[in-house]
C-alpha positions in Angstrom: 149.8 73.7 -84.1 147.8 76.8 -83.4 149.1 80.3 -84.3 148.3 83.3 -82.1 148.7 86.7 -83.6 150.1 89.2 -81.1 149.4 92.9 -81.8 151.7 95.4 -80.0 153.6 98.6 -80.4 157.0 96.9 -80.3 158.9 100.2 -79.8 157.5 100.3 -76.2 156.2 96.7 -75.6 158.9 94.6 -77.1 159.9 92.8 -73.9 156.3 92.0 -73.0 155.4 90.8 -76.5 158.6 88.6 -76.6 157.7 87.1 -73.2 154.1 86.3 -74.5 155.6 84.7 -77.6 157.8 82.5 -75.4 154.8 81.5 -73.3 152.8 80.5 -76.3 155.6 78.5 -77.7 156.2 76.8 -74.3 152.5 75.8 -74.4 153.0 74.2 -77.8 151.8 77.0 -80.1 153.2 79.5 -82.5 153.1 83.3 -82.2 153.0 85.8 -85.0 154.2 89.3 -83.9 152.6 92.3 -85.7 154.1 95.7 -85.0 151.7 98.6 -84.6 154.3 101.2 -83.8 155.4 104.2 -86.0 158.1 106.4 -84.6 160.3 104.3 -82.3 162.6 101.4 -83.1 162.7 97.9 -81.5 165.4 95.3 -81.2 162.7 92.7 -81.6 162.0 91.7 -85.2 158.3 91.5 -86.0 156.9 88.8 -88.3 154.8 91.6 -89.9 156.6 94.9 -89.7 155.2 98.3 -89.1 156.1 99.2 -92.7 153.9 96.3 -93.9 151.1 97.3 -91.7 151.2 101.0 -92.7 151.4 100.1 -96.4 148.3 97.8 -96.1 146.6 100.9 -94.5 147.2 103.0 -97.6 150.3 105.1 -97.0 154.0 104.7 -96.2 156.1 104.9 -93.1 158.0 107.9 -94.5 154.8 109.8 -95.0 153.7 109.2 -91.4 157.2 110.2 -90.1 156.8 113.6 -91.8 155.4 115.7 -88.9 154.2 112.5 -87.1 151.2 112.5 -84.8 148.9 109.9 -83.3 145.9 111.5 -84.9 147.6 111.3 -88.3 149.0 107.7 -88.0 146.3 105.8 -86.1 143.7 105.5 -88.9 146.4 104.0 -91.2 147.6 101.6 -88.5 144.1 100.5 -87.7 143.1 100.1 -91.4 146.3 98.2 -92.2 146.3 95.9 -89.3 142.6 95.1 -89.8 143.2 94.2 -93.4 146.1 91.9 -92.5 144.3 90.3 -89.6 141.2 89.5 -91.5 143.2 88.0 -94.4 145.1 85.8 -91.9 141.9 84.8 -90.2 139.9 84.0 -93.4 142.8 81.9 -94.8 143.2 79.9 -91.5 146.7 81.2 -90.8 145.9 82.4 -87.3 143.6 80.9 -84.7 143.4 83.7 -82.1 144.4 87.3 -81.6 146.1 88.7 -78.5 146.7 92.4 -77.9 148.3 94.4 -75.1 148.4 98.1 -74.3 147.4 101.1 -72.3 144.7 103.5 -73.3 146.3 104.3 -76.7 147.1 100.7 -77.5 143.6 99.6 -76.4 141.9 102.3 -78.5 144.0 101.3 -81.5 143.4 97.5 -81.1 139.7 97.6 -80.3 138.4 98.3 -83.8 140.7 95.7 -85.2 139.3 93.0 -82.9 135.8 94.3 -83.5 136.2 93.6 -87.2 136.7 89.9 -86.6 133.8 87.5 -86.7 131.9 86.2 -83.7 133.5 83.1 -82.2 137.0 83.8 -83.3 139.1 84.2 -80.1 139.9 87.8 -79.2 141.9 88.6 -76.0 142.9 92.1 -75.0 145.2 92.7 -72.0 144.6 96.3 -71.1 145.2 98.9 -68.3 141.8 100.3 -69.2 139.8 97.1 -68.6 138.6 98.2 -65.1 136.5 101.1 -66.2 133.8 101.5 -68.9 134.8 99.0 -71.5 131.9 99.4 -73.8 133.8 101.5 -76.4 136.4 98.8 -76.6 134.2 95.7 -76.6 131.3 97.2 -78.6 129.0 94.3 -79.7 131.8 91.7 -80.2 132.9 88.8 -78.0 136.2 90.4 -76.9 137.7 89.1 -73.7 139.3 92.0 -71.9 141.7 91.4 -69.0 142.8 94.1 -66.6 146.6 94.4 -66.4 146.4 95.9 -62.9 149.9 97.4 -63.2 151.1 99.4 -66.2 152.3 97.3 -69.1 155.8 98.6 -68.9 158.6 96.2 -68.1 158.9 92.7 -66.8 158.7 91.9 -63.1 157.5 89.3 -60.7 153.9 90.5 -61.1 153.7 91.4 -64.8 155.2 88.1 -65.9 152.3 86.2 -64.3 149.7 88.5 -65.8 151.3 88.3 -69.3 151.5 84.6 -69.0 147.8 84.3 -68.1 146.8 86.4 -71.0 148.9 84.4 -73.4 147.5 81.1 -72.0 144.0 82.5 -72.4 144.4 83.1 -76.1 146.2 79.8 -76.6 143.5 77.9 -74.7 140.7 79.5 -76.7 142.5 78.5 -79.9 142.3 74.9 -78.9 138.5 74.9 -78.7 136.9 72.8 -81.5 133.4 74.2 -81.0 132.6 76.7 -83.7 129.7 78.7 -85.1 128.6 76.8 -88.2 125.4 76.4 -90.1 122.8 75.1 -87.7 121.4 71.6 -88.1 118.0 73.1 -87.1 115.5 74.3 -89.7 116.7 77.9 -89.1 118.1 80.2 -86.5 115.7 82.8 -85.0 117.1 86.0 -83.5 114.8 87.3 -80.7 115.1 90.5 -78.7 113.8 90.4 -75.1 113.5 92.5 -72.0 112.8 91.5 -68.4 109.2 92.8 -68.7 108.7 90.3 -71.6 110.6 87.2 -70.3 107.5 85.0 -69.7 106.5 85.5 -73.3 110.0 85.0 -74.5 110.3 81.7 -72.7 107.1 80.5 -74.3 108.3 81.7 -77.8 111.6 79.8 -77.4 109.8 76.5 -76.6 107.4 77.0 -79.5 110.2 77.7 -82.0 112.3 74.7 -80.6 109.3 72.4 -80.8 109.0 73.4 -84.5 112.6 72.6 -85.2 114.3 76.0 -84.9 117.1 77.3 -82.7 116.7 80.7 -80.9 119.4 83.2 -80.0 117.9 85.7 -77.5 119.3 89.2 -77.0 118.8 91.5 -74.1 117.5 94.6 -75.8 119.3 97.2 -73.8 121.4 98.8 -76.5 124.3 96.5 -77.5 121.9 93.5 -77.5 119.8 94.5 -80.4 122.8 95.8 -82.3 124.5 92.4 -81.8 121.4 90.6 -83.1 121.5 92.7 -86.3 125.3 92.1 -86.7 124.6 88.4 -86.6 122.0 88.9 -89.4 124.7 90.6 -91.5 127.1 87.6 -90.8 124.4 85.1 -91.9 124.1 83.5 -88.4 120.5 84.5 -88.0 117.9 83.7 -90.7 114.7 85.1 -89.2 113.7 87.6 -86.5 111.2 87.9 -83.7 111.9 91.5 -82.6 109.9 91.2 -79.4 111.5 94.1 -77.4 111.9 97.7 -78.8 112.8 99.5 -75.6 116.0 100.4 -77.3 114.1 102.5 -79.8 112.2 104.4 -77.1 115.4 105.0 -75.1 117.2 106.0 -78.3 114.7 108.7 -79.0 115.3 110.2 -75.5 119.0 109.4 -75.2 118.8 107.3 -72.1 119.9 103.9 -70.7 118.8 101.3 -73.3 119.5 103.5 -76.4 120.7 101.7 -79.5 122.3 103.1 -82.7 120.7 104.5 -85.8 120.8 101.2 -87.7 118.6 99.4 -85.1 115.4 98.0 -86.6 116.6 98.5 -90.2 118.9 95.6 -91.0 116.3 92.8 -91.4 114.4 94.9 -93.8 117.5 95.8 -95.8 118.4 92.1 -96.0 114.9 90.8 -96.7 115.0 88.6 -93.6 111.6 87.4 -92.4 110.6 89.4 -89.3 107.8 89.7 -86.8 107.9 92.9 -84.7 106.3 93.7 -81.4 106.9 97.1 -79.7 107.6 95.4 -76.4 108.8 97.7 -73.6 108.7 100.8 -75.8 105.9 102.5 -73.8 108.4 103.4 -71.0 112.0 104.5 -70.6 114.9 103.2 -68.5 116.8 106.0 -66.9 119.9 105.5 -64.8 119.9 107.9 -61.8 122.9 108.8 -59.5 120.8 109.1 -56.4 118.7 106.0 -55.6 114.9 106.4 -55.8 115.1 110.1 -56.7 112.8 111.1 -59.6 114.7 113.0 -62.3 113.6 116.6 -63.1 110.9 116.7 -65.7 109.2 113.4 -64.9 107.3 114.5 -61.8 104.0 114.3 -63.7 104.6 110.9 -65.3 103.2 107.5 -64.2 106.3 105.8 -62.8 107.9 102.7 -61.3 111.4 101.6 -60.5 113.2 98.7 -62.1 115.8 99.0 -59.4 116.7 101.8 -56.9 119.0 103.2 -59.7 116.9 102.6 -62.8 113.9 104.9 -63.0 111.0 103.9 -65.3 108.5 106.5 -66.4 105.5 105.7 -68.6 105.7 107.9 -71.7 102.8 110.3 -72.3 100.9 110.5 -75.5 103.1 113.1 -77.2 106.3 111.2 -76.2 104.9 107.9 -77.4 104.1 109.6 -80.7 107.8 110.4 -81.1 108.7 106.8 -80.5 106.1 105.7 -83.1 107.5 108.1 -85.6 111.0 106.6 -85.1 109.7 103.1 -85.5 107.9 104.0 -88.7 110.9 105.8 -90.2 113.2 102.8 -89.5 110.7 100.3 -91.0 110.7 102.2 -94.3 113.4 99.7 -95.3 111.0 96.8 -94.9 109.0 96.0 -98.0 108.3 92.3 -97.6 108.3 89.4 -95.1 107.5 91.8 -92.3 104.6 91.7 -89.8 104.1 94.4 -87.1 102.0 92.9 -84.3 100.5 95.1 -81.7 99.3 93.8 -78.3 96.4 96.2 -77.5 96.2 95.4 -73.8 99.8 96.3 -72.9 103.2 96.1 -74.6 105.0 94.9 -71.4 104.2 93.5 -68.0 104.5 97.0 -66.6 101.6 98.3 -68.8 99.4 95.1 -68.6 96.5 95.2 -66.2 97.8 95.1 -62.7 101.2 96.5 -63.7 102.6 99.7 -62.3 102.3 101.5 -65.7 98.8 100.3 -66.6 97.0 103.0 -68.6 94.5 101.9 -71.3 94.1 105.5 -72.6 97.9 105.8 -73.3 97.8 102.3 -74.8 95.2 103.5 -77.3 97.0 106.7 -78.0 100.2 104.7 -78.7 98.4 102.4 -81.1 96.8 105.4 -82.9 100.2 107.0 -83.4 101.8 103.8 -84.7 99.0 103.3 -87.2 99.8 106.8 -88.6 103.5 106.1 -88.8 103.9 102.5 -89.9 104.7 102.2 -93.7 102.1 100.7 -96.0 104.8 98.3 -97.3 104.5 96.0 -94.2 101.6 94.0 -92.8 100.1 95.4 -89.6 97.9 93.5 -87.2 96.6 94.0 -83.6 95.4 91.5 -81.0 93.3 92.3 -78.0 95.9 90.7 -75.7 99.0 91.6 -73.7 102.4 91.1 -75.1 103.1 88.2 -72.8 99.8 86.4 -73.3 100.6 82.9 -74.7 98.0 83.4 -77.4 99.8 86.6 -78.6 103.1 84.8 -78.6 101.7 81.8 -80.5 100.3 84.1 -83.1 103.7 85.8 -83.6 105.6 82.4 -83.7 103.1 80.9 -86.2 103.3 84.0 -88.4 107.1 83.9 -88.5 107.3 80.2 -89.2 104.8 80.7 -92.0 106.9 83.4 -93.6 110.0 81.1 -93.4 108.4 78.0 -94.7 106.0 79.3 -97.4 
C-alpha cells in the first residue's frame, strides 16, 4: 500500500485536504496529512501537526504566535516540513507528495518539493500554475496542475479537480520504474543547444556505442543547472559540457542565463569533463515586438532564432567578458578537465555559411579565452567547427579516456 503525503494549511484547506485523503483511500492508498498552518485552528486532525512541523523547523508555535506574520513564520514552516518530508522519503514511509494552495501555499510548498530527489513523485495543485511557474518548479520534476477556480470550498467543479490531483499523485506512486545505478559503463551529462544538435546526436551515438548512457540538457538556463544538480545527486558520472550559451547570457542577463554555480560543480566534485564553448559567441534575447532589434545592438552582426528571439553576435570586447567569466568559474577545476576550442566556429551560426560567420571575431574570442583559462586545466584547439564529426569524436574519445584510465 502506497502512502501519499498531503501538505496543506489545514486552517483554510481542511475540507479539500480531507476530500483528497478520501480519494486516495478509495483508490487503495493511504494519506498522511501534514499541517502547514500557524494561526488558525482546524477540526481536521493532522497526522503530523503544525506544532511538530514548527518544532522541526527550529522554534515553537508559541514563539510564532507572538506577533505573528507570514514573513516570520514561513522560514520555520518550510525548514520543518522539508526536514520531515525528507526523513519520510529516505526511510520509505511515503511514496509521493501532494500539495495544494494559492500563491502563498504554492510559494511555501515549492522549496519543500524542490528539496526532494529527482524521480520521487511531486504534485502541486495551485491557483498560480497558469502563469510563470519557473520560481515554483525550479530545476526539479514537479508536476503543477492549475486549479482553475480558487481552492476554497467543495463544489461540483472543485471536487473533480481535487480528485484528479489526488489520482495523479497516487498513480505516480504506483510506477515501479526508478532512477537507479545505470547498468551502462557510466552516465554522461551533456549540455546542448539547437545550434549544436547535429554534433550532439553524433556524440550520443559515439557514447552509446562505447557502452555509456547520455542524459542531454537544453542549455537555456535551468537545463545546465539541472545537469549539475544530477552531478550532486550522483546520477551523472562524467560531463561533455558542449553548450555554454548559458554563461554568455548570464554575463548580459538575458534569455538563457544560468545561476552563479553553472560550470563550477564538475570541478568541485572532481568529475571528468570535456568543455566546449558552444553557442557562447552570441546571445538569445527575448523581444516583445517581433523582428524589432533592441536598442544598443544596431551595429552588431545579427540573426533571429524566431521572430521573438533576437540573436546578436558578440563583439570582441563582449566576448572577452564571457571568456573572463568562463575562466573564473573553471578555477574550481584542477584535474580531469579538458577545454576544447573549435577554431572555425563554436556553433552552426558562426560556422562558415552561418548568419554570424566572422573569422576575426572567432580569433579574438580564442585569444581572450587563452588569457583567462586557468593553468590547472588542459586546453586544446582544433581547426574545425563545433559540429564537425571529427571535433565531436575528439571530445568523446578524450572524455572516455579520462573515465577509463
